[in-house]
C-alpha positions as a Markdown table, in Angstrom:
| # | Residue | x | y | z |
|---|---|---|---|---|
| 1 | Met | 131.6 | 139.8 | 124.5 |
| 2 | Thr | 129.3 | 137.3 | 123.5 |
| 3 | Lys | 125.7 | 137.7 | 122.3 |
| 4 | Ile | 123.1 | 135.6 | 123.7 |
| 5 | Lys | 120.4 | 134.8 | 121.0 |
| 6 | Ser | 116.9 | 134.6 | 122.3 |
| 7 | Pro | 114.8 | 131.6 | 120.9 |
| 8 | Arg | 112.8 | 132.4 | 117.9 |
| 9 | Trp | 109.3 | 131.8 | 119.7 |
| 10 | Ile | 109.9 | 134.6 | 122.3 |
| 11 | Thr | 108.3 | 137.6 | 120.6 |
| 12 | Ser | 106.7 | 140.6 | 121.7 |
| 13 | Asp | 103.3 | 138.9 | 121.3 |
| 14 | Thr | 104.5 | 136.0 | 123.8 |
| 15 | Ala | 105.3 | 138.7 | 126.7 |
| 16 | Ala | 101.5 | 140.0 | 126.1 |
| 17 | Tyr | 100.0 | 136.8 | 126.7 |
| 18 | Asn | 102.6 | 135.5 | 129.1 |
| 19 | Lys | 103.6 | 138.0 | 131.8 |
| 20 | Asp | 106.3 | 135.6 | 133.2 |
| 21 | Val | 108.4 | 135.7 | 130.1 |
| 22 | Lys | 111.3 | 138.3 | 130.3 |
| 23 | Leu | 112.2 | 139.7 | 126.9 |
| 24 | Pro | 115.4 | 140.9 | 125.7 |
| 25 | Lys | 115.6 | 144.8 | 125.3 |
| 26 | His | 115.9 | 144.4 | 121.5 |
| 27 | Ile | 112.8 | 142.5 | 121.4 |
| 28 | Thr | 110.7 | 144.8 | 123.8 |
| 29 | Pro | 108.3 | 147.0 | 121.9 |
| 30 | Thr | 108.1 | 150.8 | 122.6 |
| 31 | Pro | 105.1 | 152.5 | 122.8 |
| 32 | Glu | 105.9 | 154.5 | 119.8 |
| 33 | Ser | 106.2 | 151.2 | 117.6 |
| 34 | Thr | 103.0 | 150.0 | 118.9 |
| 35 | Asp | 101.3 | 153.3 | 118.1 |
| 36 | Asn | 102.9 | 153.4 | 114.7 |
| 37 | His | 101.9 | 149.8 | 113.8 |
| 38 | Gln | 98.3 | 150.5 | 115.0 |
| 39 | Leu | 97.9 | 153.8 | 112.8 |
| 40 | Thr | 99.3 | 152.0 | 110.0 |
| 41 | Ser | 96.7 | 149.1 | 110.3 |
| 42 | Phe | 93.8 | 151.6 | 110.6 |
| 43 | Val | 95.0 | 153.4 | 107.4 |
| 44 | Lys | 95.4 | 149.9 | 105.5 |
| 45 | Ser | 91.8 | 149.0 | 106.8 |
| 46 | Gly | 90.2 | 152.5 | 105.7 |
| 47 | Leu | 92.1 | 151.9 | 102.3 |
| 48 | Arg | 90.6 | 148.8 | 101.9 |
| 49 | Ile | 87.0 | 149.5 | 103.0 |
| 50 | Leu | 87.2 | 152.7 | 100.5 |
| 51 | Gly | 88.5 | 150.7 | 97.8 |
| 52 | Leu | 85.8 | 147.9 | 98.0 |
| 53 | Val | 83.0 | 150.5 | 98.4 |
| 54 | Ala | 84.5 | 152.4 | 95.1 |
| 55 | Ile | 84.9 | 149.1 | 93.0 |
| 56 | Pro | 81.2 | 149.3 | 91.8 |
| 57 | Phe | 81.5 | 152.9 | 90.8 |
| 58 | Thr | 84.7 | 153.2 | 89.1 |
| 59 | Leu | 86.9 | 150.2 | 89.1 |
| 60 | Phe | 90.2 | 151.9 | 88.6 |
| 61 | Ile | 90.1 | 154.0 | 91.7 |
| 62 | Gly | 88.8 | 151.0 | 93.6 |
| 63 | Leu | 91.8 | 148.8 | 92.5 |
| 64 | Thr | 94.0 | 151.7 | 93.1 |
| 65 | Leu | 93.0 | 152.0 | 96.6 |
| 66 | Leu | 93.3 | 148.1 | 97.2 |
| 67 | Ile | 96.8 | 148.0 | 96.0 |
| 68 | Leu | 97.8 | 151.1 | 98.1 |
| 69 | Ala | 96.3 | 149.1 | 101.0 |
| 70 | Glu | 98.6 | 146.4 | 100.3 |
| 71 | Ile | 101.6 | 148.7 | 100.0 |
| 72 | Val | 100.6 | 150.0 | 103.3 |
| 73 | Gly | 100.3 | 146.7 | 104.4 |
| 74 | Val | 104.1 | 146.0 | 103.6 |
| 75 | Ile | 105.1 | 149.2 | 105.3 |
| 76 | Glu | 102.9 | 148.4 | 108.3 |
| 77 | Glu | 105.2 | 144.9 | 108.7 |
| 78 | Met | 108.3 | 147.0 | 108.8 |
| 79 | Val | 106.9 | 149.4 | 111.6 |
């Protein structure tokens, strides 16, 4: 059985904007994955805001929160 590769430009974002595009099953996002992505995005944004607010008061905590936000950003791309 031969696997058919889909073009690289067809992603889940393409389907969100163009309802005529039919995605292969392995590309179609599941509700759980979009919920996880949104949650990690909110956590990342919260850490960034807290880090920027904390910098004038304590540089160490502010920078630590910003570094944690970047780590969450990497995790967000894997979710």
